[in-house]
C-alpha positions as CSV (number, residue, x, y, z in Angstrom):
1,X,122.9,99.9,106.7
2,X,121.8,97.6,109.8
3,X,123.6,97.4,113.1
4,X,124.7,94.2,114.2
5,X,122.8,92.6,117.2
6,X,124.0,94.7,120.4
7,X,124.8,92.6,123.7
8,X,122.4,93.3,126.6
9,X,123.4,96.1,128.5
10,X,122.9,99.8,128.7
11,X,123.0,100.2,125.0
12,X,119.9,98.0,124.5
13,X,118.2,99.9,127.2
14,X,119.0,103.2,125.3
15,X,117.2,101.4,121.9
16,X,114.1,100.8,124.1
17,X,114.0,104.3,125.1
18,X,114.1,105.6,121.6
19,X,111.1,107.2,120.2
20,X,109.7,106.1,116.8
21,X,107.8,108.7,115.0
22,X,106.5,109.5,111.6
23,X,104.0,112.1,110.0
24,X,101.0,111.3,107.5
25,X,99.3,113.8,105.2
26,X,95.8,112.3,104.5
27,X,94.6,115.6,102.6
28,X,94.7,119.2,102.0
29,X,93.3,120.0,105.5
30,X,94.5,116.8,107.8
31,X,97.4,115.6,108.8
32,X,98.8,112.8,111.4
33,X,101.6,112.7,113.6
34,X,102.6,109.6,115.6
35,X,105.2,108.9,118.1
36,X,105.9,105.6,119.7
37,X,107.7,104.7,122.6
38,X,107.7,101.3,124.6
39,X,104.2,100.9,125.4
40,X,102.7,104.3,124.7
41,X,101.5,105.8,121.3
42,X,100.9,109.6,121.2
43,X,98.7,110.5,118.2
44,X,98.3,114.0,117.0
45,X,95.8,114.8,114.3
46,X,95.8,118.3,113.0
47,X,93.0,119.7,110.8
48,X,93.3,123.3,108.9
49,X,90.3,125.5,109.7
50,X,91.2,127.7,106.6
51,X,87.6,126.8,105.1
52,X,85.9,128.6,108.1
53,X,85.0,132.5,108.4
54,X,86.9,134.1,111.2
55,X,87.1,138.2,111.7
56,X,90.2,139.7,113.3
57,X,90.3,143.0,115.2
58,X,92.3,145.0,117.5
59,X,92.2,144.0,121.2
60,X,92.6,146.2,124.3
61,X,96.0,144.8,125.0
62,X,98.0,148.0,124.5
63,X,96.2,149.1,128.0
64,X,95.1,145.8,129.4
65,X,98.4,143.9,129.4
66,X,99.9,146.6,131.7
67,X,97.3,146.1,134.4
68,X,98.3,144.1,137.5
69,X,95.4,141.6,137.4
70,X,94.1,139.1,134.9
71,X,95.5,137.3,131.9
72,X,97.6,138.8,128.9
73,X,95.5,139.5,125.9
74,X,96.8,139.1,122.5
75,X,97.1,142.4,120.3
76,X,94.9,140.7,117.7
77,X,91.5,139.3,118.7
78,X,89.9,136.6,116.5
79,X,86.3,135.6,116.4
80,X,85.9,132.1,114.9
81,X,82.6,130.7,113.2
82,X,80.7,128.6,115.6
83,X,80.3,125.8,112.7
84,X,83.7,124.7,113.7
85,X,82.0,123.4,116.9
86,X,79.1,122.0,115.1
87,X,80.9,120.3,112.4
88,X,84.2,119.4,113.8
89,X,84.1,119.1,117.7
90,X,80.6,117.8,118.4
91,X,80.9,114.8,115.7
92,X,84.1,113.7,117.4
93,X,82.5,113.7,120.6
94,X,79.5,111.7,118.9
95,X,82.2,109.3,117.7
96,X,83.4,108.5,121.2
97,X,80.1,107.7,122.3
98,X,79.2,105.6,119.5
99,X,82.7,103.6,119.8
100,X,83.7,103.5,123.5
101,X,80.2,104.0,125.0
102,X,77.5,106.6,125.6
103,X,78.5,107.3,129.0
104,X,81.8,108.9,128.2
105,X,81.8,112.7,127.6
106,X,84.7,115.3,127.3
107,X,85.1,117.4,129.9
108,X,85.0,121.5,128.7
109,X,87.9,122.9,130.2
110,X,88.0,126.1,128.4
111,X,85.8,128.1,125.7
112,X,84.8,131.7,125.6
113,X,81.4,132.1,123.3
114,X,80.4,135.1,121.6
115,X,76.6,136.2,122.1
116,X,75.1,138.7,120.2
117,X,75.9,139.6,116.5
118,X,78.7,140.4,114.7
119,X,78.7,144.1,115.4
120,X,77.2,143.8,118.8
121,X,78.3,141.1,121.1
122,X,79.7,140.1,124.6
123,X,81.5,137.0,125.6
124,X,80.9,134.2,128.1
125,X,83.2,131.5,129.1
126,X,83.0,128.0,130.9
127,X,82.8,129.3,134.3
128,X,79.7,131.5,133.4
129,X,78.0,128.4,131.8
130,X,78.5,126.5,135.2
131,X,76.9,129.5,137.0
132,X,73.8,128.7,135.1
133,X,74.3,124.9,135.6
134,X,75.2,124.0,132.1
135,X,76.9,120.5,132.3
136,X,80.9,121.1,131.9
137,X,81.1,118.7,128.9
138,X,81.0,118.9,125.3
139,X,77.5,117.6,125.3
140,X,76.5,120.1,127.9
141,X,77.9,122.9,125.6
142,X,76.1,121.3,122.6
143,X,72.7,121.3,124.3
144,X,73.4,124.8,125.3
145,X,74.2,126.2,121.9
146,X,71.1,124.3,120.4
147,X,68.8,126.2,122.9
148,X,70.6,129.4,122.2
149,X,71.3,129.1,118.5
150,X,70.1,132.4,117.5
151,X,71.9,134.3,119.9
152,X,75.7,132.6,119.7
153,X,77.4,133.4,116.5
154,X,81.0,132.4,117.2
155,X,83.6,131.9,119.6
156,X,86.9,133.5,120.3
157,X,90.3,133.2,122.2
158,X,90.1,131.7,125.8
159,X,93.7,131.9,126.8
160,X,96.9,133.7,125.2
161,X,100.2,131.6,126.0
162,X,102.7,134.2,125.2
163,X,105.7,131.4,125.9
164,X,104.5,129.1,123.2
165,X,102.7,131.9,121.2
166,X,99.5,129.9,121.1
167,X,96.1,131.6,120.9
168,X,93.9,129.0,122.6
169,X,90.1,128.9,121.7
170,X,88.8,125.8,123.1
171,X,90.1,122.7,125.2
172,X,88.5,119.4,126.0
173,X,89.6,116.2,127.5
174,X,88.7,112.7,128.6
175,X,90.7,110.2,130.6
176,X,90.5,106.3,130.4
177,X,87.2,105.8,128.3
178,X,88.5,102.3,127.6
179,X,91.5,100.3,129.0
180,X,93.9,101.0,125.9
181,X,93.0,104.7,125.7
182,X,95.0,106.7,128.4
183,X,93.6,110.2,127.2
184,X,91.7,112.1,124.7
185,X,92.3,115.8,124.1
186,X,90.8,118.4,121.7
187,X,92.4,121.7,121.1
188,X,91.5,124.6,119.1
189,X,94.2,127.3,118.6
190,X,96.3,129.4,116.2
191,X,100.0,129.9,116.7
192,X,101.8,133.2,116.4
193,X,105.0,131.8,115.0
194,X,103.1,130.5,111.8
195,X,101.4,133.9,111.1
196,X,104.1,134.4,108.2
197,X,103.3,131.2,106.4
198,X,99.6,131.9,106.5
199,X,100.1,135.5,105.2
200,X,101.9,134.2,102.2
201,X,99.5,131.1,101.4
202,X,96.3,132.2,102.5
203,X,96.4,136.1,102.7
204,X,95.2,135.9,106.3
205,X,96.8,136.9,109.6
206,X,96.2,133.5,111.4
207,X,95.9,129.9,110.6
208,X,93.6,128.2,112.9
209,X,93.9,124.5,113.8
210,X,91.8,121.8,115.5
211,X,93.9,119.1,117.3
212,X,92.7,115.7,118.3
213,X,95.4,114.4,120.8
214,X,95.3,110.7,121.7
215,X,97.5,108.6,124.1
216,X,97.0,104.9,123.6
217,X,98.9,101.8,124.5
218,X,98.0,99.8,121.4
219,X,95.7,99.8,118.4
220,X,93.1,97.7,119.9
221,X,89.8,96.8,117.6
222,X,87.7,99.8,119.2
223,X,90.5,102.3,118.5
224,X,90.6,101.4,115.0
225,X,87.0,101.2,114.6
226,X,87.3,104.9,116.1
227,X,89.7,106.1,113.8
228,X,87.4,104.7,111.1
229,X,84.6,106.7,112.2
230,X,86.8,109.9,111.8
231,X,87.5,108.7,108.4
232,X,91.3,108.3,109.2
233,X,92.4,104.8,107.8
234,X,94.9,104.2,110.4
235,X,95.4,100.4,109.3
236,X,96.0,101.6,105.8
237,X,98.4,104.3,106.9
238,X,100.7,101.7,108.8
239,X,100.5,99.2,105.8
240,X,101.5,101.8,103.2
241,X,104.4,102.9,105.6
242,X,105.5,99.3,106.4
243,X,105.4,98.6,102.6
244,X,107.4,101.6,101.7
245,X,110.1,100.4,104.5
246,X,109.9,97.0,103.1
247,X,110.6,98.2,99.4
248,X,113.7,100.2,100.7
249,X,114.9,97.2,102.8
250,X,114.3,94.8,99.6
251,X,116.5,96.9,97.4
252,X,119.4,97.5,99.8
253,X,119.4,93.9,100.8
254,X,119.5,92.5,97.1
255,X,122.2,95.2,96.1
256,X,124.5,94.1,98.9
257,X,124.7,90.7,100.8
258,X,126.3,92.3,103.8
259,X,122.8,94.3,104.2
260,X,121.0,91.2,103.9
261,X,122.9,89.6,106.7
262,X,122.8,92.6,109.0
263,X,119.1,92.6,108.3
264,X,118.4,89.0,109.2
265,X,120.7,89.1,112.3
266,X,118.7,92.2,113.4
267,X,115.3,91.1,112.8
268,X,115.4,87.3,113.7
269,X,117.5,87.2,117.0
270,X,117.3,83.6,117.7
271,X,119.5,82.9,114.5
272,X,123.1,83.0,115.4
273,X,125.9,83.8,112.7
274,X,126.2,80.3,111.4
275,X,122.4,79.9,110.6
276,X,122.6,83.4,109.0
277,X,125.6,82.4,106.9
278,X,123.7,79.1,105.4
279,X,120.5,80.8,104.6
280,X,122.6,83.4,102.7
281,X,124.5,80.8,101.1
282,X,121.4,79.2,99.6
283,X,119.9,82.4,98.9
284,X,123.0,83.5,97.0
285,X,123.1,80.1,95.0
286,X,119.7,80.2,94.0
287,X,119.5,83.9,93.4
288,X,116.5,84.3,95.4
289,X,114.8,87.7,96.1
290,X,114.7,89.4,99.4
291,X,111.2,88.1,100.3
292,X,112.3,84.5,100.1
293,X,115.0,85.0,102.3
294,X,113.1,87.1,104.9
295,X,110.4,84.2,104.9
296,X,113.1,81.5,105.3
297,X,114.5,83.2,108.2
298,X,111.2,83.9,109.8
299,X,110.0,80.3,110.0
300,X,113.6,79.1,110.9
301,X,113.7,81.9,113.8
302,X,110.3,80.6,115.1
303,X,111.1,77.1,115.1
304,X,114.4,77.6,116.8
305,X,112.6,79.5,119.6
306,X,110.4,76.6,120.2
307,X,113.3,74.4,120.2
308,X,115.3,76.4,122.6
309,X,112.6,76.2,125.2
310,X,112.8,72.4,124.9
311,X,116.6,72.0,124.7
312,X,117.5,74.9,127.1
313,X,120.4,76.3,125.2
314,X,122.0,77.8,122.1
315,X,122.7,75.7,119.1
316,X,123.3,76.1,115.5
317,X,120.6,74.9,112.9
318,X,121.7,71.9,110.6
319,X,122.0,72.2,106.9
320,X,119.0,70.0,106.7
321,X,116.8,72.6,108.4
322,X,117.9,75.4,106.2
323,X,117.3,73.1,103.2
324,X,113.9,72.4,104.4
325,X,113.1,76.1,104.8
326,X,114.1,76.7,101.2
327,X,111.9,73.9,99.8
328,X,108.8,75.1,101.8
329,X,109.3,78.8,100.9
330,X,109.9,77.8,97.1
331,X,106.7,75.9,97.0
332,X,104.9,78.7,98.9
333,X,105.8,81.2,96.2
334,X,104.8,78.9,93.6
335,X,108.4,78.1,92.1
336,X,109.5,74.5,91.1
337,X,111.8,73.0,93.8
338,X,113.4,70.8,91.0
339,X,115.4,73.6,90.1
340,X,116.4,74.4,93.8
341,X,120.3,74.1,94.3
342,X,121.1,72.7,97.6
343,X,124.5,71.7,99.4
344,X,125.5,68.2,98.6
345,X,125.3,65.0,101.0
346,X,122.2,66.0,102.7
347,X,120.0,63.6,104.6
348,X,116.8,63.6,103.1
349,X,115.0,62.1,105.8
350,X,116.1,64.9,108.0
351,X,114.8,67.3,105.5
352,X,111.4,65.5,105.6
353,X,111.1,65.8,109.4
354,X,112.3,69.3,109.3
355,X,109.7,70.2,106.5
356,X,107.1,68.5,108.8
357,X,108.1,70.6,111.8
358,X,108.5,74.1,109.8
359,X,104.9,73.5,107.9
360,X,103.1,74.9,110.9
361,X,105.2,78.3,110.9
362,X,104.4,79.1,107.0
363,X,100.6,79.0,107.4
């Protein structure tokens, strides 16, 4: 189940380059995708926008797309409800200001607003807003819409990316609001490849999605607070995932002693084969569960790391060290150490000394 430790070299470098990724579904409308590689974490939050109204009409693409100038049009044109901006995008910007600082505002890269009524309207985009000196940010867009709330009834496709099949409605970005956040992006789009799914499930021609895309170096307190502000319990997501993996490891390691040895060796790299063999021997003799074995290895690994710094060289732990760890962990879990089965002929003064050394690692 687990690989043995690899010697330093190209294989170790390949392991570091691997991307660890997972997906979490939070509710009917919201999902989360996380990819971790070295010191960079990519987070994609997707929100379904099927609860909002959208109108679909035929576009001028049959003629427009064969003209020499300008962008390609999609063959169907979509007008999305402006409440998407008011309820989904502007609150995101407010959360950034609240957690990271009021000076930060997302740059408005692209949007196309519909001005007029459903039967009689025209479109303006971000370049038109700049011409009338509207601040090219989300906050500037918010203020413009508040002033013109009676005349703006929706927004529509700004770009058609024919290679990716994306109909892009809105794009915003912010770089380096705080040290641990490299970038924050917002994108509202519909994808042509997913049309069949939405026709089957929702009886609509398109599925519109809102994406929040973040690149961070680590989950620092401000970032966790930011996710909480978005009502995304990121700490609980990681806890549930870790618990699920741990439960699976526990079952596999308790079923097969070889799995336990490989797991301990892969997780606690300061322990060498003789150390692992002694730990597993005590675990086997006392029929300990996975959690006891894992905690024994953890405190012994940390003790050995500190000793190596002092003694400057590899060495095996003594039987007394392993026995001391077993006594400490048994007491930690509330069991009676009188029933503990240990190897014969141990030096109990050495065990006592090891217990005093190990005690600081268990708290």
